[in-house]
FILUM-699377 format. One record per atom (N, C-alpha, C): atom name; residue in one letter; x, y, z; residue number from 1. Coordinates in steps of 0.05 Angstrom, whole numbers, m for minus. Each point is the difference from the previous one (the first is absolute). Example, Ala and Ser with C-alpha at 12.3 -4.5 7.8 and 13.67 -1.06 7.14 Angstrom:
2
(N; A; (264; m114; 156); 1)
(CA; A; (m18; 24; 0); 1)
(C; A; (18; 24; 0); 1)
(N; S; (m7; 21; m14); 2)
(CA; S; (16; 24; 1); 2)
(C; S; (m15; 22; 14); 2)
END
This chain:
181
(N; M; (56; m181; 811); 1)
(CA; M; (28; 4; m15); 1)
(C; M; (23; 10; 18); 1)
(N; T; (25; m15; 0); 2)
(CA; T; (24; 8; 12); 2)
(C; T; (16; 14; m11); 2)
(N; G; (17; 17; m9); 3)
(CA; G; (17; 11; m10); 3)
(C; G; (23; m2; 19); 3)
(N; P; (19; 25; m10); 4)
(CA; P; (26; 12; 21); 4)
(C; P; (m11; 24; 17); 4)
(N; S; (10; 8; 26); 5)
(CA; S; (m12; 16; 13); 5)
(C; S; (12; 16; m3); 5)
(N; L; (m9; 28; 10); 6)
(CA; L; (m1; 24; m6); 6)
(C; L; (33; 6; m8); 6)
(N; K; (11; m12; 26); 7)
(CA; K; (27; 7; 8); 7)
(C; K; (13; m8; m25); 7)
(N; Q; (m7; m32; m6); 8)
(CA; Q; (13; m12; m29); 8)
(C; Q; (m2; 16; m16); 8)
(N; W; (m21; 14; m14); 9)
(CA; W; (m10; 7; m19); 9)
(C; W; (18; 28; m8); 9)
(N; I; (0; 9; 18); 10)
(CA; I; (25; 25; 2); 10)
(C; I; (28; m6; m7); 10)
(N; K; (5; m16; 13); 11)
(CA; K; (29; m6; 2); 11)
(C; K; (6; m16; m37); 11)
(N; E; (m18; m15; m3); 12)
(CA; E; (3; m14; m32); 12)
(C; E; (m6; 20; m16); 12)
(N; L; (m16; 23; 0); 13)
(CA; L; (m4; 26; m18); 13)
(C; L; (23; 16; 7); 13)
(N; G; (13; 4; 15); 14)
(CA; G; (18; 16; 7); 14)
(C; G; (m12; 23; 11); 14)
(N; L; (m14; 5; 17); 15)
(CA; L; (m20; 21; m2); 15)
(C; L; (9; 16; 24); 15)
(N; Q; (2; 31; m4); 16)
(CA; Q; (m4; 14; 29); 16)
(C; Q; (m15; 19; 14); 16)
(N; Q; (m2; 1; 13); 17)
(CA; Q; (m23; 30; 19); 17)
(C; Q; (7; 14; m11); 17)
(N; V; (m19; 18; m3); 18)
(CA; V; (9; 31; m5); 18)
(C; V; (m32; 16; 2); 18)
(N; V; (5; 23; 8); 19)
(CA; V; (m17; 15; 3); 19)
(C; V; (4; 16; m19); 19)
(N; D; (m23; 5; m18); 20)
(CA; D; (m8; 14; m18); 20)
(C; D; (m25; 28; 16); 20)
(N; P; (5; 10; m10); 21)
(CA; P; (m6; 29; 16); 21)
(C; P; (m36; 9; m14); 21)
(N; R; (m5; m21; m24); 22)
(CA; R; (m31; 3; m8); 22)
(C; R; (m6; m25; 8); 22)
(N; I; (1; m17; 8); 23)
(CA; I; (m7; m26; 17); 23)
(C; I; (m6; 8; 32); 23)
(N; D; (m15; m11; 12); 24)
(CA; D; (m5; 3; 26); 24)
(C; D; (14; m18; 18); 24)
(N; K; (8; m26; m16); 25)
(CA; K; (9; m6; 22); 25)
(C; K; (28; m16; m19); 25)
(N; P; (21; m11; 18); 26)
(CA; P; (22; m17; m14); 26)
(C; P; (m1; m21; m17); 26)
(N; V; (16; 4; m28); 27)
(CA; V; (m11; m22; m24); 27)
(C; V; (31; m10; m1); 27)
(N; Y; (m6; m22; m21); 28)
(CA; Y; (25; m19; m9); 28)
(C; Y; (4; 2; m24); 28)
(N; R; (30; 4; m3); 29)
(CA; R; (m2; 14; m37); 29)
(C; R; (37; m14; m5); 29)
(N; K; (2; m4; m15); 30)
(CA; K; (21; m15; m16); 30)
(C; K; (18; 28; m13); 30)
(N; P; (31; m12; 13); 31)
(CA; P; (22; 19; m3); 31)
(C; P; (11; 1; m32); 31)
(N; F; (6; 10; m13); 32)
(CA; F; (9; 8; m27); 32)
(C; F; (29; 14; 0); 32)
(N; D; (19; m11; m8); 33)
(CA; D; (19; 16; 3); 33)
(C; D; (9; 14; 27); 33)
(N; G; (m10; m13; 22); 34)
(CA; G; (5; 9; 27); 34)
(C; G; (m17; 21; 12); 34)
(N; R; (m18; 8; m19); 35)
(CA; R; (m23; 12; 13); 35)
(C; R; (m20; m5; m9); 35)
(N; I; (m27; 18; 15); 36)
(CA; I; (m20; m9; m9); 36)
(C; I; (m22; 15; m6); 36)
(N; A; (m7; 10; m20); 37)
(CA; A; (m25; 25; m11); 37)
(C; A; (m20; m4; 16); 37)
(N; L; (0; 32; 16); 38)
(CA; L; (m46; m5; 14); 38)
(C; L; (m6; 13; m30); 38)
(N; S; (m33; 0; 19); 39)
(CA; S; (m15; m11; m18); 39)
(C; S; (m6; 39; m23); 39)
(N; A; (5; 18; 11); 40)
(CA; A; (9; 24; m6); 40)
(C; A; (18; 1; m29); 40)
(N; E; (31; m17; 8); 41)
(CA; E; (14; 1; m20); 41)
(C; E; (m12; m21; m25); 41)
(N; L; (m13; m18; 8); 42)
(CA; L; (m16; m25; m19); 42)
(C; L; (m13; 20; m19); 42)
(N; E; (m20; 11; 13); 43)
(CA; E; (m17; 22; m14); 43)
(C; E; (6; 20; m11); 43)
(N; E; (21; 16; 4); 44)
(CA; E; (17; 9; m19); 44)
(C; E; (12; m10; m19); 44)
(N; Q; (10; m22; 2); 45)
(CA; Q; (7; m16; m20); 45)
(C; Q; (m15; m7; m21); 45)
(N; I; (m24; m16; 10); 46)
(CA; I; (m16; m7; m24); 46)
(C; I; (m16; 29; m5); 46)
(N; C; (m7; 26; 7); 47)
(CA; C; (m4; 18; m14); 47)
(C; C; (23; 11; m19); 47)
(N; T; (19; 3; 9); 48)
(CA; T; (26; 0; m28); 48)
(C; T; (m11; m16; m30); 48)
(N; S; (1; m22; 4); 49)
(CA; S; (m1; m27; m11); 49)
(C; S; (m25; 10; m11); 49)
(N; L; (m26; m5; 11); 50)
(CA; L; (m18; 8; m17); 50)
(C; L; (m3; 24; m18); 50)
(N; R; (19; 22; 13); 51)
(CA; R; (m7; 20; m30); 51)
(C; R; (26; m3; m12); 51)
(N; G; (14; m8; 1); 52)
(CA; G; (25; m12; m16); 52)
(C; G; (m8; m12; m24); 52)
(N; A; (m20; m26; 13); 53)
(CA; A; (m10; m20; m21); 53)
(C; A; (m12; 26; m24); 53)
(N; R; (m26; 9; 14); 54)
(CA; R; (m20; 27; m19); 54)
(C; R; (21; 7; m23); 54)
(N; D; (17; 24; 18); 55)
(CA; D; (22; 18; m15); 55)
(C; D; (10; m22; m21); 55)
(N; R; (4; m26; 3); 56)
(CA; R; (33; m1; m28); 56)
(C; R; (m23; m16; m18); 56)
(N; R; (m35; m3; 4); 57)
(CA; R; (m21; m7; m16); 57)
(C; R; (m16; 25; m15); 57)
(N; K; (16; 28; 12); 58)
(CA; K; (m12; 32; m11); 58)
(C; K; (m24; 0; m3); 58)
(N; L; (m11; m17; 24); 59)
(CA; L; (m28; m1; 5); 59)
(C; L; (m7; 23; 27); 59)
(N; P; (m18; 25; 0); 60)
(CA; P; (m6; 15; 11); 60)
(C; P; (m16; 4; 26); 60)
(N; R; (m2; 0; 23); 61)
(CA; R; (m16; m9; 16); 61)
(C; R; (m35; 1; m10); 61)
(N; S; (2; 24; m18); 62)
(CA; S; (m35; 3; m8); 62)
(C; S; (m6; m21; m12); 62)
(N; K; (19; m10; m20); 63)
(CA; K; (m10; m22; m12); 63)
(C; K; (m1; m38; 13); 63)
(N; L; (18; 5; 19); 64)
(CA; L; (2; m24; 17); 64)
(C; L; (m24; m3; 18); 64)
(N; A; (m6; 19; 16); 65)
(CA; A; (m17; 8; 9); 65)
(C; A; (m32; m21; 0); 65)
(N; P; (m11; 20; m29); 66)
(CA; P; (m21; m24; m2); 66)
(C; P; (m9; m26; m6); 66)
(N; L; (35; m4; m2); 67)
(CA; L; (1; m30; m12); 67)
(C; L; (m10; m20; 31); 67)
(N; L; (10; 15; 13); 68)
(CA; L; (m7; m8; 27); 68)
(C; L; (m19; m1; 23); 68)
(N; G; (m25; 23; m10); 69)
(CA; G; (m27; 10; 0); 69)
(C; G; (2; 10; 20); 69)
(N; L; (24; 23; m3); 70)
(CA; L; (4; 24; 24); 70)
(C; L; (4; 20; m12); 70)
(N; S; (m1; 20; 7); 71)
(CA; S; (8; 27; m4); 71)
(C; S; (34; 7; 4); 71)
(N; E; (6; 20; m13); 72)
(CA; E; (34; 4; 1); 72)
(C; E; (0; 8; 27); 72)
(N; Q; (m8; 18; 6); 73)
(CA; Q; (11; 5; 39); 73)
(C; Q; (0; m28; 12); 73)
(N; V; (m18; m7; 0); 74)
(CA; V; (m3; m32; 16); 74)
(C; V; (28; m6; m4); 74)
(N; Y; (7; m15; m33); 75)
(CA; Y; (16; m10; m2); 75)
(C; Y; (30; 6; 5); 75)
(N; G; (11; 25; 4); 76)
(CA; G; (8; 17; 11); 76)
(C; G; (14; 2; 25); 76)
(N; R; (m24; m18; 13); 77)
(CA; R; (4; 0; 30); 77)
(C; R; (23; m33; 13); 77)
(N; Y; (m5; m17; m26); 78)
(CA; Y; (12; m24; m5); 78)
(C; Y; (34; 7; 0); 78)
(N; E; (5; 19; m24); 79)
(CA; E; (25; 12; m7); 79)
(C; E; (16; 19; 27); 79)
(N; N; (m16; 9; 10); 80)
(CA; N; (10; 25; 21); 80)
(C; N; (m7; m17; 23); 80)
(N; K; (m1; m22; 10); 81)
(CA; K; (1; m9; 31); 81)
(C; K; (m24; 4; 14); 81)
(N; V; (m24; 15; m13); 82)
(CA; V; (m23; 6; 22); 82)
(C; V; (m10; m30; 4); 82)
(N; S; (m10; m10; m24); 83)
(CA; S; (m14; m24; 3); 83)
(C; S; (15; m28; m2); 83)
(N; R; (m5; m21; 12); 84)
(CA; R; (16; m26; m1); 84)
(C; R; (m20; m15; m16); 84)
(N; L; (31; m12; m25); 85)
(CA; L; (m20; m16; m27); 85)
(C; L; (m7; m32; 21); 85)
(N; T; (m21; m1; m14); 86)
(CA; T; (m15; m30; 21); 86)
(C; T; (13; m19; m28); 86)
(N; V; (6; m29; 12); 87)
(CA; V; (2; m20; m26); 87)
(C; V; (m8; 1; m18); 87)
(N; C; (m35; m7; m6); 88)
(CA; C; (m15; 9; m20); 88)
(C; C; (3; 23; m14); 88)
(N; R; (12; 15; 10); 89)
(CA; R; (3; 31; m15); 89)
(C; R; (32; m3; m14); 89)
(N; L; (21; m10; 13); 90)
(CA; L; (15; m2; m16); 90)
(C; L; (8; m22; m14); 90)
(N; I; (m19; m24; m1); 91)
(CA; I; (m8; m16; m27); 91)
(C; I; (m6; 13; m23); 91)
(N; H; (m27; 14; 5); 92)
(CA; H; (m9; 20; m13); 92)
(C; H; (20; 22; m18); 92)
(N; L; (17; 5; 12); 93)
(CA; L; (18; 29; m5); 93)
(C; L; (16; m18; m19); 93)
(N; C; (15; m24; 8); 94)
(CA; C; (14; m14; m14); 94)
(C; C; (m20; m4; m37); 94)
(N; E; (m30; m11; 9); 95)
(CA; E; (m3; m7; m30); 95)
(C; E; (m1; 20; m15); 95)
(N; V; (m15; 19; 12); 96)
(CA; V; (5; 33; m11); 96)
(C; V; (24; 9; m21); 96)
(N; L; (14; m2; 18); 97)
(CA; L; (33; 3; m13); 97)
(C; L; (14; m19; m11); 97)
(N; D; (m5; m17; m4); 98)
(CA; D; (18; m24; m10); 98)
(C; D; (26; m10; 15); 98)
(N; A; (m3; 11; 30); 99)
(CA; A; (21; m7; 13); 99)
(C; A; (4; m25; 11); 99)
(N; T; (16; m9; 4); 100)
(CA; T; (1; m19; 18); 100)
(C; T; (4; m2; 37); 100)
(N; P; (m11; m12; 12); 101)
(CA; P; (4; 2; 36); 101)
(C; P; (27; 2; 1); 101)
(N; E; (22; m6; m16); 102)
(CA; E; (24; m6; 16); 102)
(C; E; (8; 34; m3); 102)
(N; E; (m1; 8; m24); 103)
(CA; E; (2; 29; m16); 103)
(C; E; (m12; 29; 25); 103)
(N; I; (m20; m10; 8); 104)
(CA; I; (m14; 23; 29); 104)
(C; I; (11; m13; 20); 104)
(N; I; (10; m20; 13); 105)
(CA; I; (m7; m7; 17); 105)
(C; I; (35; m6; 14); 105)
(N; A; (20; m7; m18); 106)
(CA; A; (28; m17; 6); 106)
(C; A; (13; 24; 11); 106)
(N; P; (m5; 24; m16); 107)
(CA; P; (17; 18; 22); 107)
(C; P; (m6; 16; 32); 107)
(N; A; (m23; m7; m7); 108)
(CA; A; (m2; m7; 34); 108)
(C; A; (10; m15; 21); 108)
(N; A; (m2; m30; m8); 109)
(CA; A; (1; m20; 8); 109)
(C; A; (17; m22; m13); 109)
(N; P; (28; 2; m5); 110)
(CA; P; (20; m21; m16); 110)
(C; P; (2; m22; 7); 110)
(N; H; (m10; 1; 35); 111)
(CA; H; (12; m23; 11); 111)
(C; H; (m14; m15; m8); 111)
(N; L; (m33; 2; m9); 112)
(CA; L; (m20; m19; m11); 112)
(C; L; (12; m25; m29); 112)
(N; W; (18; 18; m10); 113)
(CA; W; (17; m22; m19); 113)
(C; W; (23; m7; 3); 113)
(N; G; (14; 5; 18); 114)
(CA; G; (22; m19; 11); 114)
(C; G; (8; 15; 31); 114)
(N; G; (18; m18; 3); 115)
(CA; G; (14; 12; 35); 115)
(C; G; (19; 23; m1); 115)
(N; T; (19; 6; m26); 116)
(CA; T; (23; 11; m2); 116)
(C; T; (m19; 16; m27); 116)
(N; E; (19; 35; m3); 117)
(CA; E; (m13; 14; m22); 117)
(C; E; (12; m20; m27); 117)
(N; A; (17; m13; m7); 118)
(CA; A; (6; m11; m20); 118)
(C; A; (m12; m22; m11); 118)
(N; K; (m7; m14; 28); 119)
(CA; K; (m28; m18; m12); 119)
(C; K; (m21; 1; m1); 119)
(N; A; (m8; 30; 7); 120)
(CA; A; (m24; 15; m5); 120)
(C; A; (13; 9; m34); 120)
(N; V; (11; 17; 2); 121)
(CA; V; (m1; 11; m33); 121)
(C; V; (4; m23; m19); 121)
(N; L; (12; m30; 2); 122)
(CA; L; (0; m18; m20); 122)
(C; L; (m32; m15; m2); 122)
(N; L; (m5; m2; 19); 123)
(CA; L; (m31; m13; m1); 123)
(C; L; (m17; 15; m10); 123)
(N; L; (m2; 19; 7); 124)
(CA; L; (m14; 28; m10); 124)
(C; L; (9; 5; m41); 124)
(N; A; (18; 2; m9); 125)
(CA; A; (8; m8; m26); 125)
(C; A; (m9; m31; m7); 125)
(N; S; (3; m17; 11); 126)
(CA; S; (m6; m17; m13); 126)
(C; S; (m33; m5; 2); 126)
(N; I; (m20; 12; 10); 127)
(CA; I; (m27; m3; 3); 127)
(C; I; (4; 22; m26); 127)
(N; E; (13; 14; m8); 128)
(CA; E; (m8; 20; m14); 128)
(C; E; (11; m14; m26); 128)
(N; K; (11; m11; m5); 129)
(CA; K; (14; m17; m26); 129)
(C; K; (m29; m20; m7); 129)
(N; L; (3; m17; 21); 130)
(CA; L; (m27; m21; m3); 130)
(C; L; (m28; 16; m9); 130)
(N; R; (m3; 25; 3); 131)
(CA; R; (m26; 6; m3); 131)
(C; R; (m1; 1; m32); 131)
(N; T; (21; m2; m13); 132)
(CA; T; (6; 13; m30); 132)
(C; T; (m8; m22; m10); 132)
(N; F; (9; m26; 9); 133)
(CA; F; (m10; m26; m11); 133)
(C; F; (m24; m17; m6); 133)
(N; D; (m5; m8; m27); 134)
(CA; D; (m24; m18; m4); 134)
(C; D; (m9; m26; 20); 134)
(N; E; (m17; m18; m14); 135)
(CA; E; (m10; m10; 33); 135)
(C; E; (24; m25; 0); 135)
(N; E; (5; m11; m30); 136)
(CA; E; (18; m16; m5); 136)
(C; E; (23; 1; 12); 136)
(N; T; (14; 21; m4); 137)
(CA; T; (29; 8; 12); 137)
(C; T; (m7; 6; 24); 137)
(N; L; (m15; 3; 12); 138)
(CA; L; (m5; 4; 26); 138)
(C; L; (m3; m29; 11); 138)
(N; R; (m16; m17; m12); 139)
(CA; R; (m6; m36; 8); 139)
(C; R; (36; m7; 2); 139)
(N; D; (14; 1; m13); 140)
(CA; D; (26; m5; m11); 140)
(C; D; (16; 9; 20); 140)
(N; V; (8; 26; 7); 141)
(CA; V; (11; 8; 29); 141)
(C; V; (m5; m15; 22); 141)
(N; F; (m29; m6; 4); 142)
(CA; F; (m9; m10; 20); 142)
(C; F; (4; m24; 3); 142)
(N; S; (7; m18; m17); 143)
(CA; S; (2; m22; 3); 143)
(C; S; (35; 4; 0); 143)
(N; L; (14; 17; m18); 144)
(CA; L; (28; m1; 18); 144)
(C; L; (8; 6; 25); 144)
(N; L; (m24; 19; 16); 145)
(CA; L; (4; m3; 24); 145)
(C; L; (4; m19; 11); 145)
(N; G; (m18; m13; m3); 146)
(CA; G; (m12; m28; 13); 146)
(C; G; (27; m14; 4); 146)
(N; R; (12; m8; m19); 147)
(CA; R; (19; m19; m12); 147)
(C; R; (21; 17; 21); 147)
(N; I; (9; 23; m1); 148)
(CA; I; (19; 7; 13); 148)
(C; I; (m4; 5; 28); 148)
(N; G; (m30; m4; 20); 149)
(CA; G; (0; m4; 24); 149)
(C; G; (m2; m31; 7); 149)
(N; E; (0; m15; m16); 150)
(CA; E; (m2; m30; m4); 150)
(C; E; (28; m4; 6); 150)
(N; T; (21; 9; m17); 151)
(CA; T; (24; m1; 4); 151)
(C; T; (20; 2; 20); 151)
(N; C; (m6; 40; 6); 152)
(CA; C; (13; 5; 25); 152)
(C; C; (m22; 11; 25); 152)
(N; G; (m14; m18; m2); 153)
(CA; G; (m24; m1; 22); 153)
(C; G; (9; 9; 32); 153)
(N; E; (m24; 8; 17); 154)
(CA; E; (15; 0; 20); 154)
(C; E; (m4; m28; 22); 154)
(N; N; (m10; m17; m19); 155)
(CA; N; (m8; m31; 15); 155)
(C; N; (28; m11; 7); 155)
(N; D; (25; 7; m27); 156)
(CA; D; (24; m12; 0); 156)
(C; D; (20; 27; 18); 156)
(N; G; (m10; 20; 4); 157)
(CA; G; (21; 16; 20); 157)
(C; G; (16; 10; m31); 157)
(N; Q; (5; m4; m16); 158)
(CA; Q; (23; 9; m18); 158)
(C; Q; (m9; 27; m3); 158)
(N; A; (17; 21; m4); 159)
(CA; A; (m5; 31; m5); 159)
(C; A; (7; 3; m34); 159)
(N; A; (m18; 20; m5); 160)
(CA; A; (2; 0; m29); 160)
(C; A; (28; 14; m9); 160)
(N; D; (13; 9; 14); 161)
(CA; D; (29; 6; 0); 161)
(C; D; (19; m22; m3); 161)
(N; D; (m12; m21; 5); 162)
(CA; D; (20; m29; 7); 162)
(C; D; (7; 0; m33); 162)
(N; P; (29; m4; m5); 163)
(CA; P; (1; m12; m29); 163)
(C; P; (m13; m27; m11); 163)
(N; E; (m10; m18; 9); 164)
(CA; E; (m4; m23; 1); 164)
(C; E; (m33; 14; m17); 164)
(N; C; (m6; 14; 25); 165)
(CA; C; (m26; 10; m4); 165)
(C; C; (m11; 19; m21); 165)
(N; R; (23; 15; m1); 166)
(CA; R; (4; 12; m34); 166)
(C; R; (m6; m19; m23); 166)
(N; N; (26; m19; 1); 167)
(CA; N; (3; m18; m24); 167)
(C; N; (m27; m16; m4); 167)
(N; A; (m13; m5; 17); 168)
(CA; A; (m27; m14; m4); 168)
(C; A; (m17; 14; m19); 168)
(N; V; (m7; 28; 8); 169)
(CA; V; (m20; 26; m5); 169)
(C; V; (22; 2; m29); 169)
(N; E; (17; m1; 1); 170)
(CA; E; (10; 4; m32); 170)
(C; E; (m9; m27; m15); 170)
(N; I; (m4; m19; 7); 171)
(CA; I; (m12; m18; m25); 171)
(C; I; (m28; m1; 2); 171)
(N; A; (m11; 12; 29); 172)
(CA; A; (m27; 1; m5); 172)
(C; A; (m14; 18; m21); 172)
(N; I; (19; 20; 0); 173)
(CA; I; (m6; 26; m25); 173)
(C; I; (3; m6; m25); 173)
(N; G; (22; m31; m3); 174)
(CA; G; (4; 6; m22); 174)
(C; G; (m19; m28; m19); 174)
(N; N; (m10; m18; 27); 175)
(CA; N; (m11; m16; 0); 175)
(C; N; (m31; 22; m19); 175)
(N; Q; (m8; 17; 20); 176)
(CA; Q; (m29; 14; m5); 176)
(C; Q; (12; 17; m34); 176)
(N; I; (18; 6; m8); 177)
(CA; I; (5; 14; m25); 177)
(C; I; (m2; m22; m19); 177)
(N; N; (12; m23; 7); 178)
(CA; N; (m5; m17; m24); 178)
(C; N; (m23; m20; m4); 178)
(N; G; (m27; 5; 24); 179)
(CA; G; (m24; m9; 2); 179)
(C; G; (2; m26; 10); 179)
(N; S; (22; m13; 15); 180)
(CA; S; (m5; m24; 7); 180)
(C; S; (m6; 5; 30); 180)
(N; K; (m8; m22; 7); 181)
(CA; K; (m16; m10; 36); 181)
(C; K; (16; m7; 10); 181)
END
């Protein structure tokens, strides 16, 4: 299997080499708003998000820890940056807190949701809104997005802010509302 070279991959993704004191070798990370958060900062943000999610639900550690099969002391290590969360533990925490992965991870890594802060905020707000829709409404939204993609797709090079594209999007929205295909 042949793919891009390592140098091509790094360049395509806009990765930058950094020295992270917690990692023995240099690593590559994606900058956001002109800076790169190191692992200690990411862990701090995730701990803060986790504590915030628990606090918003008014759930004390003493009640949350048993849901995870942990003692209160052991769970406290996650919120106090003593222990690192595994992905499996993060999923379990989202389940028992009724939290979304975005609620926990996005404050630490907003660049995973958009190249700019404005785009990340907009996409996260869109995801939050989409979660409230029933299945039928989601199908309609997905269909509409498909039509917008066809109308203002990457293939024709037309930008979404192009007046022609905006007009076509308005027509697609109108057709979706009126139920025509």
